C-alpha positions in Angstrom: -13.8 12.1 17.8 -15.0 12.7 21.1 -17.2 10.4 23.0 -20.0 11.4 25.4 -20.8 9.6 28.3 -23.4 9.8 31.1 -24.3 8.0 34.0 -26.6 8.4 36.7 -29.5 10.3 35.3 -31.5 8.7 38.2 -35.1 9.6 36.7 -34.2 13.5 36.5 -35.4 14.0 33.1 -35.5 17.6 33.1 -31.6 17.3 33.8 -31.4 14.5 31.1 -33.2 16.7 28.5 -30.6 19.4 28.9 -28.0 17.1 28.3 -29.1 15.7 25.4 -30.1 19.1 24.2 -26.2 20.0 23.9 -25.2 16.9 22.7 -27.6 17.5 19.8 -25.4 20.8 19.2 -22.1 19.5 19.2 -21.2 18.2 16.2 -18.0 16.5 17.1 -19.4 13.4 19.3 -19.0 10.4 17.5 -21.1 8.1 20.3 -22.8 8.5 23.4 -22.9 5.9 26.2 -24.7 5.7 29.3 -23.0 4.2 32.4 -26.3 2.8 34.8 -28.5 4.0 37.2 -31.6 5.2 34.6 -33.7 5.3 37.4 -34.4 6.0 41.2 -34.9 9.4 43.3 -37.2 11.2 40.7 -40.5 10.6 39.6 -40.0 9.8 35.4 -38.4 6.6 35.6 -40.4 5.7 32.7 -40.4 8.7 30.6 -36.5 8.4 31.7 -35.6 5.4 30.1 -37.8 5.8 26.7 -35.9 9.0 26.3 -32.7 6.9 26.3 -34.3 4.1 24.1 -35.3 7.0 22.0 -32.3 8.2 21.3 -30.6 4.8 20.8 -28.1 5.1 23.4 -26.5 1.8 24.7 -25.1 1.2 28.1 -24.8 -1.0 31.1 -26.6 -1.9 34.3 -26.2 0.3 36.9 -27.0 -1.0 40.6 -30.3 0.6 40.5 -31.3 -0.8 37.2 -30.3 -4.3 37.9 -32.1 -4.1 41.0 -35.3 -3.4 40.2 -35.0 -5.4 37.2 -34.9 -8.3 39.0 -37.1 -7.1 42.0 -33.9 -7.5 44.5 -34.8 -6.7 48.3 -32.5 -3.1 48.5 -30.9 -1.1 45.6 -27.7 -1.6 46.9 -27.2 1.8 47.7 -24.7 3.5 50.6 -26.1 5.1 52.9 -25.0 8.2 55.0 -26.9 7.8 58.1 -30.0 6.5 59.3 -32.4 9.1 57.5 -30.4 8.6 54.2 -30.9 4.7 54.5 -34.5 5.3 55.1 -34.9 7.7 52.0 -33.2 5.1 50.0 -35.7 2.2 51.0 -38.7 4.9 50.0 -36.9 5.5 47.1 -36.4 2.0 45.7 -40.2 0.9 47.0 -41.6 4.0 44.9 -39.6 3.3 42.0 -40.2 -0.7 41.5 -44.2 0.4 42.3 -44.2 2.9 39.3 -41.9 1.7 36.6 -44.0 0.2 33.5 -43.2 -3.9 32.9 -41.7 -2.2 29.6 -39.4 -0.4 31.5 -38.2 -3.4 34.0 -37.9 -5.6 31.4 -35.5 -3.1 29.2 -33.6 -2.8 32.8 -33.1 -6.2 33.0 -31.6 -6.4 29.4 -28.4 -4.0 30.1 -25.2 -5.4 29.8 -22.9 -5.6 33.3 -20.0 -4.3 30.6 -19.4 -3.0 27.2 -16.2 -2.9 25.6 -15.8 0.0 22.6 -12.9 -0.2 20.1 -13.0 3.7 18.6 -10.5 2.5 15.8 -12.5 -0.7 15.2 -12.2 -4.4 16.2 -10.3 -5.0 13.3 -7.6 -3.1 14.4 -5.7 -3.7 17.7 -6.3 -0.2 19.1 -7.2 1.0 22.4 -10.2 0.1 24.4 -12.8 1.9 26.0 -14.1 -0.2 28.7 -17.6 0.8 30.0 -18.8 -0.6 33.7 -21.3 1.7 36.1 -19.4 1.1 39.7 -16.3 -1.9 39.5 -15.4 -4.3 37.6 -16.4 -7.1 40.2 -19.6 -5.5 41.1 -21.8 -2.4 39.9 -22.6 -1.7 44.0 -18.5 -1.1 44.6 -17.9 2.4 45.3 -14.8 3.7 43.1 -13.8 7.2 45.0 -11.1 9.2 44.0 -9.5 8.4 47.0 -9.2 4.8 46.3 -5.2 3.9 45.6 -3.5 3.4 42.5 -2.8 -0.5 43.9 -6.6 -0.3 43.6 -7.0 1.2 40.2 -4.3 -1.3 38.5 -5.8 -4.1 40.3 -9.7 -3.1 39.1 -8.1 -2.8 35.3 -6.6 -6.2 35.6 -9.7 -7.5 36.3 -11.3 -6.0 32.6 -7.9 -6.8 31.0 -7.0 -3.7 30.7 -4.2 -2.8 28.3 -1.7 0.1 28.2 -3.8 2.9 26.0 -7.5 1.8 27.2 -9.7 3.7 29.5 -12.0 2.7 32.4 -15.1 4.6 32.6 -17.9 4.1 35.1 -19.9 6.2 37.7 -22.1 5.3 40.7 -20.3 8.0 43.1 -21.9 10.8 41.4 -18.3 12.8 41.8 -16.3 12.8 38.5 -12.5 12.5 38.5 -10.2 11.3 36.6 -6.5 10.2 36.4 -3.9 8.4 34.4 -2.0 4.8 36.1 0.4 3.2 34.2 -0.7 4.4 31.2 -4.1 3.5 31.5 -6.7 6.0 32.1 -9.7 6.1 34.7 -12.9 8.1 34.3 -15.7 8.7 36.9 -18.3 10.3 34.9 -19.8 12.1 37.8 -23.8 12.3 37.5 -26.5 13.9 35.2 -29.4 14.0 37.5 -28.2 13.6 41.4 -24.6 15.0 41.7 -23.0 15.1 45.2 -20.5 17.3 44.5 -22.1 20.0 45.8 -23.0 22.0 42.2 -26.2 21.1 41.3 -25.9 21.0 37.6 -25.8 18.3 35.4 -22.7 16.7 34.6 -21.0 14.3 32.3 -18.2 13.2 30.6 -16.2 14.4 26.7 -13.5 11.9 26.3 -11.1 12.1 23.2 -9.3 8.5 22.9 -5.5 8.9 22.7 -4.1 8.0 19.5 -0.7 7.2 18.2 0.5 7.3 21.7 -1.6 10.8 22.7 -3.0 11.0 26.1 -6.8 10.7 26.6 -8.4 13.6 26.7 -11.1 14.3 29.4 -13.7 17.2 29.7 -16.3 17.5 32.5 -19.4 19.2 31.3 -21.6 21.2 33.5 -24.9 22.0 32.5 -27.6 24.0 34.5 -31.0 22.5 33.7 -34.6 23.3 34.8 -34.1 22.6 38.3 -37.6 24.1 39.4 -39.3 21.7 37.3 -37.2 18.9 38.9 -37.8 19.5 42.1 -41.5 20.6 41.8 -42.2 17.0 40.1 -40.7 15.5 43.3 -43.0 17.3 45.5 -45.8 17.2 43.2 -45.3 13.0 43.3 -45.6 10.9 46.9 -41.5 10.7 46.9 -40.4 12.4 49.7 -39.3 16.2 49.3 -36.2 15.7 50.9 -35.0 14.7 47.4 -35.9 18.2 45.9 -33.7 19.6 48.6 -31.2 17.3 47.8 -30.9 18.0 44.3 -30.6 22.2 44.9 -27.9 21.4 47.2 -26.1 19.4 44.9 -26.0 16.6 47.4 -23.8 18.6 50.0 -25.1 18.5 53.5 -27.1 20.7 54.9 
């Protein structure tokens, strides 16, 4: 049994389509979840949400989802400088103006957290706890350099037990480690990676059974990057977002 975790699609429909096509070809994936931030930065917010809904993929609310749904004053994003802050506000305004009422309602219906028991709730098995940023706020960036002490503090906020897995996204950089028999997984980003690799990314998770370690595979896929960049440039979004995709978020 393997579980697919996709996160931070950010309205990049070509990247999402590549991931969904890859998953359709796998016969060992028993469940797929999204970890939020379906919209923002690319010109297909309604289409992205529609594909997720049509595929029946459950998931949690990212900061972009909950702020767009509630009409908050900004997206709750972290800025890498004055220009990035300006661009972030432009993206947020564009997204709020271009999402349909149906999409906005769907984003508002997403839960903050999902608890999934692969072995079923009738057994005292391990849990997979799904959030977007952190158990406290979906805007908190949980980067790889956070301490083991921080990780266990966050695990305590969720009630995670030994053998459980806590999965999240938000930083757009994949990583994972195990502390005191609790596994922490950052799924990276489908549609807007920030690790210098432009390819779409997601995680395949194999839960540990009978004391076995959790297996985490980070999958990277090429997609139609030209189509994504062209879509941005043909919209009224800043062209900077197209170049950002091509660079995998790496500074130029």
